[in-house]
C-alpha positions as CSV (number, residue, x, y, z in Angstrom):
1,X,130.4,104.9,108.8
2,X,132.6,105.9,105.9
3,X,130.9,103.5,103.6
4,X,127.4,104.8,104.5
5,X,128.7,108.4,104.3
6,X,129.8,107.8,100.7
7,X,126.4,106.5,99.8
8,X,124.6,109.5,101.5
9,X,126.8,111.9,99.6
10,X,126.1,110.1,96.3
11,X,122.4,110.8,96.8
12,X,123.0,114.4,96.1
13,X,126.1,114.9,93.9
14,X,128.7,113.3,91.7
15,X,132.1,114.9,91.9
16,X,133.9,115.2,88.6
17,X,137.0,117.3,88.1
18,X,136.2,119.2,91.3
19,X,132.7,120.1,90.0
20,X,129.5,118.9,91.5
21,X,127.1,117.3,89.1
22,X,123.7,115.6,89.6
23,X,123.7,111.9,90.4
24,X,121.9,110.6,87.4
25,X,121.2,107.2,89.1
26,X,118.6,108.9,91.3
27,X,116.8,111.0,88.6
28,X,113.8,109.1,87.2
29,X,113.8,108.8,83.4
30,X,112.0,106.5,81.0
31,X,113.6,104.4,78.3
32,X,117.2,105.4,77.5
33,X,118.7,102.6,75.3
34,X,117.4,100.8,72.2
35,X,117.0,97.1,72.8
36,X,115.4,94.1,71.1
37,X,111.9,94.8,72.5
38,X,109.4,97.7,72.9
39,X,110.2,99.3,76.3
40,X,106.9,101.3,76.4
41,X,104.8,98.3,75.3
42,X,106.2,96.3,78.2
43,X,105.5,99.2,80.6
44,X,101.9,99.1,79.4
45,X,101.7,95.4,79.8
46,X,103.0,95.7,83.4
47,X,100.4,98.3,84.2
48,X,97.7,95.9,83.0
49,X,99.2,93.0,84.9
50,X,99.3,95.1,88.1
51,X,95.6,95.9,88.0
52,X,93.9,93.6,90.5
53,X,97.1,91.5,91.0
54,X,98.0,90.0,94.3
55,X,101.5,88.7,93.8
56,X,103.5,87.1,96.6
57,X,106.8,88.0,94.9
58,X,107.7,90.9,92.6
59,X,110.9,90.8,90.7
60,X,112.4,94.2,89.8
61,X,115.4,94.7,87.6
62,X,117.0,94.8,84.2
63,X,117.5,92.2,81.5
64,X,118.8,89.6,83.9
65,X,115.4,89.6,85.6
66,X,113.5,90.2,82.3
67,X,115.0,87.2,80.6
68,X,114.2,84.7,83.4
69,X,110.5,84.2,82.7
70,X,107.1,84.7,84.2
71,X,104.5,87.4,83.6
72,X,104.2,89.7,81.9
73,X,105.5,87.4,79.2
74,X,109.0,88.0,77.8
75,X,112.1,86.0,77.0
76,X,112.2,82.8,78.9
77,X,115.8,81.8,79.3
78,X,115.4,79.9,82.6
79,X,112.1,78.0,82.6
80,X,113.2,75.1,84.8
81,X,114.9,77.4,87.3
82,X,111.8,79.6,87.4
83,X,109.7,76.6,88.3
84,X,112.2,75.6,91.0
85,X,112.3,79.0,92.5
86,X,108.7,79.9,92.6
87,X,106.6,76.7,92.2
88,X,103.0,77.8,92.7
89,X,103.8,81.2,94.1
90,X,102.2,84.3,92.4
91,X,105.0,86.2,90.8
92,X,105.2,89.4,88.7
93,X,108.3,90.0,86.6
94,X,109.1,93.7,86.4
95,X,112.5,93.3,84.7
96,X,113.2,95.5,81.7
97,X,116.2,95.0,79.4
98,X,118.9,97.7,79.5
99,X,117.3,99.4,82.6
100,X,119.3,101.4,85.0
101,X,118.3,102.5,88.5
102,X,116.9,105.7,87.1
103,X,114.6,103.8,84.7
104,X,113.2,101.7,87.6
105,X,112.5,104.9,89.6
106,X,110.5,106.3,86.6
107,X,108.6,103.0,86.3
108,X,107.7,103.1,90.0
109,X,106.6,106.7,89.7
110,X,104.4,105.7,86.8
111,X,102.3,103.0,88.4
112,X,104.2,99.8,88.1
113,X,104.0,99.0,91.8
114,X,100.9,100.9,92.7
115,X,98.5,98.9,94.9
116,X,100.9,95.9,95.2
117,X,101.7,94.5,98.6
118,X,103.9,91.4,98.0
119,X,105.6,89.5,100.7
120,X,108.9,89.9,98.9
121,X,110.5,92.2,96.4
122,X,113.6,90.8,94.8
123,X,115.7,93.7,93.4
124,X,118.5,93.0,90.9
125,X,119.6,96.3,89.4
126,X,122.8,98.4,88.8
127,X,124.9,96.6,86.3
128,X,123.9,98.8,83.4
129,X,124.7,101.9,85.4
130,X,128.4,100.8,85.0
131,X,128.1,101.3,81.2
132,X,128.3,104.8,79.8
133,X,126.7,105.5,76.4
134,X,125.6,108.6,74.4
135,X,122.3,108.5,76.4
136,X,123.6,108.1,80.0
137,X,127.0,108.4,81.7
138,X,128.6,105.7,83.8
139,X,127.8,106.0,87.5
140,X,130.2,105.5,90.4
141,X,129.6,102.6,92.8
142,X,128.3,105.0,95.5
143,X,125.9,106.6,93.0
144,X,124.6,103.2,92.0
145,X,123.9,102.2,95.6
146,X,122.2,105.6,96.1
147,X,120.0,104.7,93.2
148,X,119.2,101.3,94.7
149,X,118.5,102.9,98.0
150,X,116.0,105.4,96.4
151,X,114.2,102.4,94.8
152,X,114.1,100.6,98.2
153,X,112.7,103.7,99.9
154,X,109.9,104.0,97.3
155,X,109.0,100.4,97.6
156,X,108.9,100.7,101.4
157,X,106.7,103.8,101.1
158,X,104.2,102.0,98.9
159,X,104.2,98.7,100.8
160,X,105.8,99.0,104.2
161,X,105.5,95.3,105.2
162,X,107.2,94.0,102.0
163,X,110.5,92.3,102.6
164,X,113.2,93.6,100.2
165,X,115.8,91.2,99.0
166,X,118.8,92.9,97.5
167,X,120.7,90.9,94.9
168,X,124.3,91.7,94.5
169,X,125.3,92.7,91.0
170,X,126.4,89.6,89.2
171,X,129.9,89.1,87.9
172,X,130.5,90.3,84.3
173,X,133.2,89.6,81.8
174,X,134.6,86.2,81.2
175,X,137.9,86.5,83.1
176,X,138.7,87.6,86.6
177,X,140.7,90.6,85.4
178,X,137.8,92.1,83.4
179,X,137.5,95.8,84.3
180,X,133.9,95.3,85.3
181,X,134.9,93.0,88.1
182,X,136.5,95.6,90.4
183,X,133.7,98.1,89.9
184,X,131.1,95.4,90.7
185,X,133.0,94.4,93.8
186,X,132.8,98.0,95.0
187,X,129.1,98.3,94.3
188,X,128.4,95.1,96.2
189,X,130.5,96.1,99.3
190,X,128.4,99.3,99.5
191,X,125.2,97.5,98.8
192,X,125.8,94.9,101.5
193,X,126.5,97.7,104.0
194,X,123.3,99.5,103.0
195,X,121.2,96.3,103.2
196,X,122.5,95.6,106.7
197,X,121.8,99.1,107.9
198,X,118.2,98.9,106.6
199,X,117.7,95.3,107.8
200,X,117.0,94.1,104.3
201,X,118.1,90.7,103.0
202,X,121.3,90.6,100.8
203,X,122.2,87.7,98.5
204,X,125.5,87.6,96.6
205,X,125.7,84.8,94.0
206,X,129.1,85.8,92.7
207,X,131.2,83.1,94.1
208,X,128.8,80.4,92.8
209,X,129.0,81.8,89.2
210,X,132.8,81.7,88.8
211,X,135.3,78.9,88.9
212,X,138.5,78.7,91.0
213,X,140.3,81.0,88.6
214,X,137.5,83.6,88.7
215,X,136.3,82.7,85.1
216,X,132.6,82.6,84.4
217,X,131.7,79.2,82.9
218,X,129.7,79.5,79.7
219,X,127.3,76.9,81.0
220,X,126.3,79.3,83.7
221,X,126.4,82.6,81.8
222,X,126.7,82.1,78.1
223,X,127.6,85.7,77.3
224,X,129.4,86.3,80.7
225,X,126.6,88.6,81.7
226,X,123.2,86.9,81.5
227,X,122.6,83.5,83.2
228,X,121.6,80.4,81.4
229,X,119.0,78.1,82.9
230,X,121.8,76.5,84.9
231,X,122.9,79.9,86.1
232,X,119.4,80.9,87.0
233,X,119.2,77.6,89.0
234,X,121.8,79.1,91.3
235,X,119.6,82.1,91.8
236,X,116.6,79.9,92.3
237,X,118.2,77.9,95.1
238,X,119.2,81.1,96.9
239,X,115.7,82.5,96.7
240,X,114.1,79.3,98.0
241,X,116.4,79.5,101.0
242,X,115.5,83.1,101.6
243,X,111.8,82.5,101.2
244,X,112.0,79.7,103.7
245,X,113.1,82.1,106.4
246,X,109.7,83.9,106.3
247,X,107.2,81.6,104.5
């Protein structure tokens, strides 16, 4: 109950120095950060791809999803893993580099999921909310899960029969003592509890992406943040197992 109470409180406020401030993770906004692609052009490409589409799977997330592959076209860092995960399934990739939960909420508000009724939505979002910049502050784990919950509710409202698969935030930072690791662990504990409460699927790949010392092997995540094709293969195997539960 305490875990869920923290999430509920985060839907409304963030406490900082005794003062209540808005949880930015749940306030929809468009592009916040400059990245190596045109955010608005990708949004327009997604709107075109959605028209008349009938995907079985919709992937929603940040650069980790964006870089995997699929349509609309983008970076393709996991081509073999993509084939292994989806084979002949119809898939839309709604991953956007540098997105936070608040960016996904804006995209959903502006037509990126309108008219879609996939069997599965695979949601991988939240890691960028752990980074503060001049454009957006860092969010707490509870705020981040509140943002993910807001996305889930919107997906459920638009397509009630869609099965939501929550992906745990992937490990970041090469070594086990990297400051990101503890924050990510807190996010994932709250997210697991939220997914269980809502009867959503929850998949945590973390233990498969680190070695016995907690180090992220470069062959799995070259920059200790984004998977390689071998890293994406770990995700692919987990999704195949999940899809097999309700083909």
